[in-house]
C-alpha positions as CSV (number, residue, x, y, z in Angstrom):
1,M,136.9,108.4,93.6
2,V,133.1,108.7,93.7
3,V,130.8,105.8,94.3
4,S,127.0,105.8,94.3
5,D,124.7,103.8,96.6
6,R,121.5,105.0,95.0
7,D,119.0,102.7,93.4
8,P,117.0,104.7,90.8
9,E,114.0,102.5,91.5
10,Q,114.2,103.2,95.3
11,P,112.2,106.1,96.7
12,D,113.6,108.3,99.5
13,V,113.3,107.6,103.7
14,L,114.2,108.1,107.9
15,V,115.0,106.8,112.0
16,F,114.8,107.2,116.1
17,G,115.9,105.9,119.9
18,G,118.6,106.6,123.2
19,A,119.7,105.5,126.8
20,R,121.4,106.8,130.0
21,S,124.3,105.5,131.9
22,G,125.5,106.2,135.5
23,G,122.2,107.8,136.3
24,G,122.7,110.7,133.9
25,P,120.6,111.4,130.8
26,G,121.7,109.9,127.5
27,R,121.4,111.1,124.0
28,P,118.0,109.5,123.2
29,W,117.9,109.5,119.4
30,L,121.3,107.8,119.2
31,R,121.0,104.6,121.2
32,K,118.4,102.7,119.5
33,L,116.8,99.8,121.3
34,G,117.1,96.4,119.7
35,L,119.6,97.5,117.1
36,P,123.1,96.2,116.3
37,A,125.9,97.9,118.1
38,V,127.2,99.6,115.0
39,L,123.9,101.5,114.6
40,A,123.0,101.7,118.2
41,A,126.2,103.6,118.2
42,A,124.8,105.6,115.4
43,V,121.6,111.0,119.1
44,L,117.2,115.7,120.9
45,A,118.2,119.2,122.2
46,A,120.2,116.3,122.5
47,V,117.3,116.4,121.4
48,V,119.6,116.9,123.2
49,A,119.1,116.3,120.9
50,H,122.3,118.1,121.7
51,V,122.2,118.3,118.6
52,A,121.1,117.8,119.7
53,G,120.1,118.8,117.8
54,S,119.7,119.8,114.4
55,S,121.7,123.0,114.4
56,G,119.5,125.7,112.8
57,P,116.3,125.7,110.7
58,V,116.0,123.7,107.5
59,A,113.2,123.3,105.0
60,A,109.9,122.2,106.5
61,P,108.0,119.1,105.2
62,S,105.9,119.6,102.1
63,A,102.8,118.9,104.2
64,S,102.3,122.2,106.0
65,P,102.1,121.8,109.7
66,S,98.6,123.0,110.3
67,P,97.5,122.4,113.9
68,V,94.9,119.7,114.5
69,A,94.5,119.9,118.2
70,P,94.1,122.7,120.8
71,S,96.8,123.9,123.1
72,P,97.2,121.8,126.3
73,S,96.2,123.2,129.7
74,P,98.9,125.0,131.7
75,L,101.3,122.6,133.3
76,P,101.6,122.3,137.1
77,S,104.9,123.5,138.6
78,L,106.9,120.9,140.6
79,S,108.4,123.4,142.9
80,S,107.9,127.1,143.8
81,A,111.7,127.6,143.9
82,A,112.7,130.2,141.3
83,P,115.5,129.4,138.9
84,E,118.9,130.8,139.9
85,V,120.2,133.5,137.5
86,T,123.8,134.7,137.2
87,E,124.6,137.8,135.2
88,V,128.2,137.6,133.8
89,G,128.2,141.1,132.5
90,R,129.7,140.4,129.1
91,P,129.1,138.1,126.1
92,L,130.6,134.7,126.4
93,L,133.1,133.6,123.7
94,G,132.4,136.8,121.9
95,V,129.1,135.5,120.7
96,T,126.6,138.2,119.5
97,A,123.9,136.1,117.8
98,P,120.8,135.3,119.9
99,W,121.3,131.4,119.9
100,E,121.5,129.7,123.3
101,L,123.2,126.7,124.8
102,F,121.4,124.3,127.1
103,G,122.8,121.6,129.3
104,L,121.3,118.8,131.4
105,G,123.0,117.0,134.3
106,P,122.4,115.3,137.6
107,D,121.8,118.7,139.3
108,G,119.3,120.0,136.8
109,M,119.3,122.2,133.7
110,V,121.4,125.1,132.7
111,R,120.4,127.7,130.1
112,I,123.4,129.8,128.7
113,E,122.5,133.0,126.9
114,L,126.0,133.6,125.5
115,A,125.3,137.0,123.8
116,R,123.7,138.4,127.0
117,G,126.2,136.8,129.4
118,R,123.4,135.2,131.4
119,I,123.3,131.8,133.1
120,T,120.0,130.3,134.4
121,R,120.1,127.2,136.5
122,T,116.8,125.3,137.1
123,A,116.3,122.3,139.3
124,V,114.9,119.3,137.5
125,P,113.8,116.2,139.3
126,P,115.7,113.0,138.3
127,V,113.8,110.9,135.8
128,D,112.6,107.6,137.3
129,S,114.2,105.5,134.5
130,S,117.7,104.4,133.4
131,G,116.5,104.2,129.8
132,P,116.7,106.7,127.0
133,I,115.8,110.4,127.4
134,S,115.1,113.1,124.9
135,F,116.4,116.6,125.7
136,L,115.2,119.3,123.4
137,A,114.9,123.1,123.5
138,G,112.2,125.0,121.6
139,P,110.3,128.2,121.7
140,G,110.0,129.3,125.4
141,T,110.7,125.9,126.9
142,A,113.0,122.9,127.1
143,I,111.7,119.3,127.6
144,V,113.1,116.2,129.2
145,R,111.1,113.3,127.9
146,P,111.9,109.6,128.8
147,L,111.3,106.7,126.5
148,D,109.8,104.7,129.3
149,A,106.3,105.3,130.7
150,V,107.5,107.6,133.5
151,A,107.1,111.3,134.1
152,G,109.0,113.8,131.9
153,Y,109.5,117.5,132.5
154,A,109.0,120.8,130.8
155,V,111.3,123.8,131.8
156,P,109.7,127.0,130.7
157,D,112.1,130.0,130.4
158,G,112.6,131.6,133.8
159,Q,110.2,129.3,135.5
160,P,110.4,126.1,137.7
161,A,110.2,122.7,136.0
162,R,106.8,121.2,135.4
163,T,105.6,117.7,134.8
164,L,104.8,117.0,131.1
165,T,101.1,116.3,130.5
166,G,98.9,115.7,127.5
167,P,100.5,114.5,124.2
168,L,104.0,115.3,125.4
169,G,103.5,113.4,128.6
170,A,103.2,110.1,126.7
171,S,106.2,107.7,126.7
172,G,108.5,107.4,123.7
173,P,111.3,109.5,122.2
174,A,111.1,113.1,120.8
175,L,113.4,113.9,117.9
176,P,114.4,117.3,116.4
177,G,112.1,118.6,113.7
178,P,112.8,120.5,110.5
179,D,112.4,123.9,112.2
180,P,113.1,125.1,115.8
181,A,109.5,125.1,116.8
182,H,108.7,121.4,116.1
183,M,109.8,117.9,117.0
184,W,108.9,114.4,116.0
185,T,106.9,112.4,118.5
186,V,105.7,108.8,118.4
187,V,102.3,107.7,117.2
188,P,101.7,104.4,119.0
189,S,99.3,101.9,117.5
190,N,98.4,98.6,119.2
191,G,101.2,99.2,121.7
192,Q,103.8,99.6,118.9
193,V,105.4,102.6,117.3
194,Q,104.4,102.7,113.7
195,A,104.8,106.4,112.8
196,M,106.2,109.7,114.1
197,R,104.2,113.0,113.9
198,L,105.5,116.5,113.7
199,T,104.5,118.2,117.0
200,G,104.9,121.7,118.5
201,F,106.6,122.3,121.8
202,D,103.2,123.3,123.0
203,G,102.0,119.8,122.4
204,R,99.9,120.6,119.3
205,P,100.3,117.9,116.6
206,T,100.4,118.9,112.9
207,A,99.3,117.0,109.8
208,A,102.8,115.9,108.9
209,S,103.9,112.4,109.8
210,I,106.4,109.8,108.8
211,A,105.6,106.1,108.7
212,L,108.2,103.7,110.1
213,P,108.6,100.5,108.1
214,P,107.7,97.3,110.2
215,T,111.2,95.9,109.6
216,T,112.8,98.7,111.6
217,G,111.0,97.7,114.8
218,G,109.8,101.2,115.3
219,N,113.3,102.5,116.1
220,A,114.4,105.8,114.5
221,A,117.1,108.5,115.0
222,P,117.6,112.0,113.8
223,D,119.1,112.4,110.3
224,G,120.8,115.7,111.1
225,A,118.4,117.8,109.0
226,G,115.2,117.6,111.0
227,Y,114.0,114.2,109.7
228,L,114.7,110.6,110.5
229,T,117.1,107.7,109.9
230,V,116.4,104.0,110.4
231,Y,118.5,100.9,110.4
232,A,117.1,97.9,108.5
233,A,118.3,95.0,106.3
234,G,120.6,96.5,103.6
235,G,121.9,99.5,105.6
236,T,120.8,102.8,107.0
237,Y,117.9,104.8,105.4
238,D,116.7,108.4,105.5
239,L,113.0,108.9,106.0
240,R,110.8,111.9,105.2
241,P,107.1,112.2,104.8
242,G,106.2,109.9,101.9
243,S,109.8,109.0,101.0
244,I,112.6,106.5,101.9
245,R,116.1,106.5,100.6
246,R,119.2,104.4,101.5
247,I,122.1,106.4,102.9
248,T,124.7,103.6,103.1
249,T,125.1,99.9,103.2
250,G,127.9,100.5,105.7
251,Q,128.0,102.3,109.1
252,L,126.7,105.8,109.7
253,L,129.5,107.7,111.5
254,A,128.2,111.3,111.6
255,M,125.2,113.3,110.4
256,G,124.4,116.9,109.7
257,P,122.3,119.3,107.6
258,T,124.6,118.9,104.5
259,G,125.0,115.1,104.6
260,W,126.6,112.2,106.3
261,L,130.0,110.6,107.1
262,T,129.9,106.9,106.6
263,L,132.2,103.8,106.9
264,E,131.9,101.6,103.8
265,C,133.7,98.6,102.4
266,D,134.0,97.2,98.9
267,D,133.6,93.5,97.8
268,Q,137.2,92.8,98.9
269,L,136.6,94.2,102.4
270,R,138.7,97.2,101.8
271,C,137.1,99.8,104.0
272,F,137.2,103.6,103.9
273,T,135.3,106.7,105.1
274,A,133.0,108.5,102.7
275,A,131.2,111.8,102.6
276,V,127.6,111.5,101.4
277,D,126.2,114.7,99.9
278,R,122.5,115.3,100.9
279,S,121.7,117.2,97.8
280,T,123.1,114.8,95.2
281,W,123.4,111.6,97.2
282,A,126.9,111.1,95.7
283,H,129.4,109.1,97.9
284,R,132.9,110.6,97.9
285,V,135.8,108.6,99.4
286,L,137.6,110.7,102.1
287,G,140.3,108.5,103.6
288,P,141.1,105.4,105.7
289,A,138.5,103.7,107.8
290,I,137.7,105.1,111.2
291,S,136.4,102.8,113.9
292,T,134.0,104.0,116.6
293,S,131.7,102.1,118.9
294,G,129.9,105.2,120.1
295,P,126.7,106.8,118.7
296,S,126.7,108.8,115.5
297,G,128.8,111.9,115.5
298,L,127.8,115.4,114.3
299,I,128.6,117.3,111.2
300,S,128.9,121.0,111.5
301,P,126.0,123.1,110.0
302,D,128.4,124.5,107.3
303,G,129.4,120.9,106.4
304,R,133.1,121.6,106.9
305,A,133.9,119.2,109.8
306,A,132.5,116.1,111.6
307,A,133.0,115.5,115.3
308,I,133.0,111.8,116.4
309,V,134.0,110.1,119.6
310,T,136.1,106.9,119.7
311,P,137.0,104.9,122.8
312,D,140.7,104.8,123.7
313,S,142.6,102.0,125.5
314,S,141.6,103.3,128.9
315,G,137.9,103.2,128.1
316,A,137.7,107.0,128.0
317,G,136.4,108.9,124.9
318,S,138.5,110.7,122.4
319,V,137.0,113.5,120.3
320,H,138.1,113.6,116.6
321,L,137.5,116.4,114.2
322,I,137.3,115.1,110.6
323,D,137.8,117.6,107.7
324,M,134.9,116.8,105.4
325,S,136.9,118.1,102.4
326,N,139.9,115.8,102.6
327,G,139.3,113.4,105.5
328,K,142.1,114.7,107.7
329,D,141.6,113.4,111.2
330,R,142.5,115.7,114.2
331,R,142.4,114.2,117.7
332,L,141.5,116.6,120.4
333,A,142.8,116.6,124.0
334,V,139.3,116.8,125.5
335,P,138.1,114.4,128.3
336,A,134.9,113.3,126.6
337,R,132.5,110.5,127.6
338,A,133.2,107.3,125.8
339,D,129.5,106.9,124.8
340,G,129.7,110.1,122.7
341,D,127.0,111.9,124.6
342,G,127.3,115.6,125.5
343,M,128.4,117.1,122.2
344,V,126.8,119.8,120.0
345,W,127.7,122.3,117.3
346,S,126.7,126.0,117.6
347,P,124.1,126.9,114.9
348,D,126.7,128.9,113.0
349,G,129.3,126.0,113.1
350,R,131.8,128.3,114.8
351,W,132.0,126.2,118.0
352,L,131.9,122.6,119.0
353,F,130.8,122.2,122.6
354,V,131.7,119.1,124.5
355,A,130.5,118.3,128.1
356,G,133.7,116.9,129.5
357,T,134.1,114.3,132.2
358,D,136.1,117.0,134.1
359,A,132.8,118.9,134.7
360,R,133.8,121.6,132.1
361,V,132.0,122.6,128.9
362,H,134.8,122.7,126.3
363,A,134.3,125.1,123.4
364,I,136.4,124.0,120.4
365,D,137.1,126.5,117.6
366,P,137.7,125.5,113.9
367,T,141.4,125.2,114.5
368,G,140.8,122.6,117.3
369,Q,141.8,125.0,120.1
370,D,140.0,124.4,123.4
371,H,138.4,127.5,125.0
372,D,136.9,127.8,128.5
373,L,133.5,129.5,128.8
374,G,134.8,131.5,131.8
375,V,131.9,130.6,134.1
376,R,131.4,127.8,136.6
377,L,128.8,125.2,135.6
378,P,127.5,122.0,137.3
379,L,128.4,118.6,135.8
380,L,126.5,118.2,132.5
381,D,125.7,115.0,130.6
382,E,123.8,116.5,127.6
383,L,124.0,119.6,125.5
384,T,121.7,121.2,122.9
385,T,121.2,124.6,121.3
386,R,118.2,126.8,120.6
387,T,117.8,129.3,117.8
388,A,115.0,131.8,117.3
389,P,112.0,130.2,115.4
């Protein structure tokens, strides 16, 4: 069965937002302030992006990102303490590609170079806010940027953390951009967010921007392919420079480079999960409805599986792997956070990483088997990856 939500008269669109709990950082782009729970559950890196991040480069906006501002001055270090480096002496998980895994927790940031077998731990001061935080990793640096008007931090590779200054020092979320070297940052006007601009990790803004419709309240989230989604009357919309398009009238369950997983209902309130193809915008029914109160899950870069978190009867989180070809739901025995934070796919889609409540980073392979990284790590709340620009 194929259904279509597309209005031929309607142009194409995008979103942003996030929060922390228990003093740890949260997935910023996922918890949108002032939105209904179904979309506030619909996030950086992490950002953190984990997913933060958008996993891997995608097509850049049609407006070429030509710099319009000079590079900011060097940032002051917060501490002279050098990062702690551990050489494992072998690749982790057999990874040979040069992508890296980053984690953020109460004790600072961890950079994991899997192919080199190197772990770098860097102290990062706690953010003076319990609100949303963006955690993103780009060329030569990672950033921790709070939504509130308090200090954020940059962590240059191999150097101590520094206070964010200049354009990146402003409050507001930062969301993954369409390539590894850029992110979307807010453009405030009269005290309100009315647009997001494509900005480099060096703080240099480009000419590309996305206007946020007034009805969205300035709240946006990643769309899984380096652009934005927003919730407004009539559903969830995808935004790109100069275009707006509705993804679904239902609930957004997961996002990724190839499309979305949604929860939709017909006129008789018969509900089901559907796969939305990003290239054709066709909606294909996958199977029975899935209920989740957490933020949007993540679809693997190859589009084969979606990972979502649902709360169980004890209040803990359960990770589900959804086969995007047939809707098969596989529940994993991984102690995840109920809020759905701390989860990211590797850029090749080979691994799903989950920051467990047991202070382990779980590496899940395509069969659902749980692998240990084989190294001791501090407690982590957020994960994101970095690929070469």
